[in-house]
N, C-alpha and C positions, 0 to 999 in steps of 0.2 A: 545443247537442244536434242532431245529424240527426233530424229529423222524417220523415213519413211519404214526402213528395216527394223528400227527398235520399236516403232508402234506394231509395226506387223508380227514382231517376235511376242510382245504382250499381247495382241490378238490371239495368236494362236494356242499360247499357254491357257490364256484367260476364257477362252469359247467355251471348251468343254466343262469346265468349272462352273460356269453362269447361266448358260442357255437352257431353257425349259424352267428354270428357277423362277420361285416368285421372291419380289423384293419386299422382305417384312420391315425391315426398319433403314430410312436414309437420314443421316444426321449430316448438314451442313454447318460445319463448324465455324467458317469462315466466309461471312458474308459476299466478301469480293468475288468468290467461286463463282457465284450464280447470278451476278449481276448480267442486265437491270432488273431481273426479276428478285425478289425477297427469296430467301431459304425455303420458307414456309409453303411459298408456291410452286417449287420445283418439288419439295418432298412431298406436298398431297397430289400433286400429279402423276409422281412415280410409285409412291408406296403401294402395296398391294398386288402391281401388275407383274405379269410376268414377262420375263426376257426371252423374246423369241429369237433374236439374234445379234450378235456381237459382231461388228464388221469394221472397216476401216475405209477413210478417203484421205488421202493425203496424209496429213500429219494428226489426223483426228482418229479416235475410236470413236464409234459409233453404236450406240446401245440403242436397240430397237424393241419398246415393247408391246405388247395387246393392246388393242386398240388405235394403231398408229401414232403411238405416242415415241418418243426419238430424245435420244440426249446426246450432243457431240461434245466429246471431252477432248480437250488440248490439253497436254501436258509442259508444254511451254519449255521453260529452260532446266528446270529442275525437278518436275514433277516424275512420280512413280507410282505405280497400282499396286500393291501388295498382298498377297494373300494369306490370311490368316496370321499374322506378322508375331512374333513375340522374341521381343516384348513389345509393345506398341510404339509405332516410331514416335520419335520427339517432334516430327514437324505435321501432324495429321490434320488436314482440314477437311475431309469428308471420310465418314464412315457408311460401308452398305452392309446389309444383312440381309443374307438369301437363306430360303430353306430349303430342304428336299424336294427332288422332282416330283414327287406324289402329291397332290393336292386333297382335299377333301371334296365330297361333292358339293359342300355349300361354298366353299371357297372357288369351285370351277363354275357353279351357279352365278356367284357374284361377278366374276371375272367376264362372263358370258353378258351377263346382264348389262354391262358397259359399252355404249356406243358412242362412236364420235369424239370429238375432242373433250376432254376435261374443262370444267369451268372451274374459272379460276376462283380459289377460296372454298370450292365442295369439297364435303368432307366423302370419305369413302366408308362409311360406317361398318364396321364388322368386317372388313374385308382383310386386314392387317390380323384381326384376331383370329380370325376363322382359320387363315393360313399357317398363323404363328402356333395354332392349336395342333395341326396337322404336320407342318413340315418340322422335323428335327433333324439333328445331323446335316446342318447347312453349311453355308459358307460366309466367312467374314473379310469384308474387304476394307485397305486402309487406303486411302488416297493420299498420298504424303508428298510435300511441295515445300521445301525450306524457304524459296524465297517468293512463294505467293503469287507466282503470274499464270499457273494454270487454271482453266477455265470450264465451265459446263456451261452448254446451251441447250435450254428446253425446246425442242421441236415438235409442235403437233398437225399432224395432216404431213402427206406427201406432199402438198403443194409447197408448204413451209420449208420440209426437207430439201426439196430440188431447188427451192428459190436461195436457201443460206447457201448451200457449196457452189451453184451457180455464180454467186457473187464473190465466192473466195478462190476457188479454185478453177486450175486446167484441166488437162487430160491427165491420167494417171500413165507412168510409163510403161506398165504392164499392160495397159489396154491395148487393144488392136488397132484402133486407130491411131495409136502414137506412132506413125511412119515417119520416115526421112523427109517424104515430102510434106506431111503436118509440120515437123520443125523448121522446113524452108519457108512454110507461110508464118510460121511465127518471127521468123528470122528477118524475113525480108525488110528492107529498107532500115534495117536497126543499126543504128551506128555504136551503141553501146556494146559494152563488151560480152561475149559468147557465157562468159562466167553468171554475167548478172541476170541474163535471160532462163538460164536454168535456175536460179535461185529466186525466181518471179513466181510465185505460188499461184498467181491467177493464170499463169500460162503453164505450167509442168509442176504438177502436185507431187509433193514430199520429197523433193530432194533438195538439201541443205549444203551446209559448206564441205560435210567431209565427202560427201558422195559427188558433190560437182568435182571437185579435186580428182578425184581418183578415176572418173569419168573422161574426163578433159585428158589426165595422162594416157588413159588406154586408147583415147582417140588420136593422140601425137597433135592434139589443136592446143595452142596457147591460149590461158582463161582471158587476155587481154585482147585476141583477135575480134575486131568488129564483127559482131552476129552475122549482119546482111554481108559480108564480105566473103561468107564462107560458100565453098563449092557445093554442088548435090552431094559428090562423095565423101566430103568433110563432115558435111552434119549426117549423113547416114550412119559414118562412125563415132560421131558425137552419140548417137540415139543408140547405137549398138554399146558404146561405153557405158551410157547410161544406165542401161538394163543389166549389164554385165557386173556393173559396183553394186547396185541396188541388190543383186542376186548372191552377190560373194557377202554381202553385208549380213541377208538374210539365213544365209547358211551359216554364219558364225553369231548368230544370235544377237547381232547388234555391235554398235562398239560403245564401250565405256572408256571415255578420255576423263571425265569429270563424276557425274552424277548418275549416269544410267546404271539401273538394275531390271531385271525381269521381275516376274512377279512373285517368282520364289527369294526375291532379295540377290540373283546372281550376276556377277559381271558378264557383258558380252565378251568375243575374242576378236573381234573386226580389228582392232587397233593393232593388235599382233600381226595383222596381215597387211597394212597399207603398203601401197607400193611408192605414195609419195607424200600423201597428207602428214604434216608434222616432224619430216625428214628434212629438215633444212640442214646443209651440211653434210650430210651424209651421202655416198655415192649411190647413182641411179641404177637400181635394179636392171636395167638395162645395158644402159651405156657405159655407167662409170662415172660420169660427170655428177659432179656436187650440186644437189638438189637445192633452189633458191626459195626463199619466202618472200614475198611481197603482198601488197594492198591491192586488190582486185574488188571492185562492186562493195567496197568499205568493208571486206573481212580478209583476214590473213590467208595467204594462198599460197600452196606450195607447188612448183613447177621446175621440170629438168628443161632447161633452155636448149638444150640439143636434141631430146626427143620432140619438145614441143618449140620449134622455132619463134623467137620474140616476132611479132609483126613489124613490118617495116614502114618507117614513117612515108608517107605520100608524097611526090616529087614537090608539092607547093609546099608542104609543113618542112621538108628538109632545109629550102633554100634560107639563107642566112637571114632574108629581110622578111621573110614571111611570119604572119601575126603568132601563130602558134611556137615557134621559134625563140620569140622575144619574150624576155622577162617582162610582166607588167611595170608600169612607170607607178610614181606616186600619186594619190587621188588627194 
């Protein structure tokens, strides 16, 4: 699944191509992409509008159009956004065609006349046609997704936008408020592993399996350590490790293990710079001990147990008669 660095790579490439261009045509070929709205509702809300900004929030691409209309796009497992692809991708679910950055006065007036939220089913008569007549030499995008997990969520108005992300995402690691003390508050009293905390998008936005492994290795913290048992110093190292791993991923234009491609269809290179992820059985880059693979928080996890010491069992759990040490009896 594309994580924060992969989505940020796409955003950085795509923003100069799409910002200040008008959407001439939006074709939603797979109704699952826009659920619960019908494709026609999303198309009618977006066609004819200008892309004011292409942003990112966690693993979401955030399209912001004039009139305070937004589209939160999630690529999920296998999604990709390709610019002017040749040939057409085999698993195109959505097509978007955008015009040139110059718009005719008539189209500009039509855009200025629209205010507030678009009404469901309301047609924008003439907006697309006027823009299409004036905008030439535009951009064609294809949203390719073999497994059909990607989504596009229409959000109308600042309140809807804020509520959508407030219900789904915590702070971004690059947010100035993402401090060691903030991470300590998130970890306080938590018995679950620190890796599970990093993967929880409601608490930390954008970190996935790859970057959690890489961050914890940099921090020297075992992924199975209970989050609530980490010291201030350890949590500060985890925070720094998260930022370092994500920054390295962005610098390498993402990691391409399976499906990730940038908007030109090119693979990222961060997989060639992994310190621990996918390196089971190979020597640790720091100490030479073999990297071990295990399952933590339901995910395949890679760790050097010399650089990242395994957490000790509590004295109670270590006693022969302790409940956690006994095998469960038959039911």
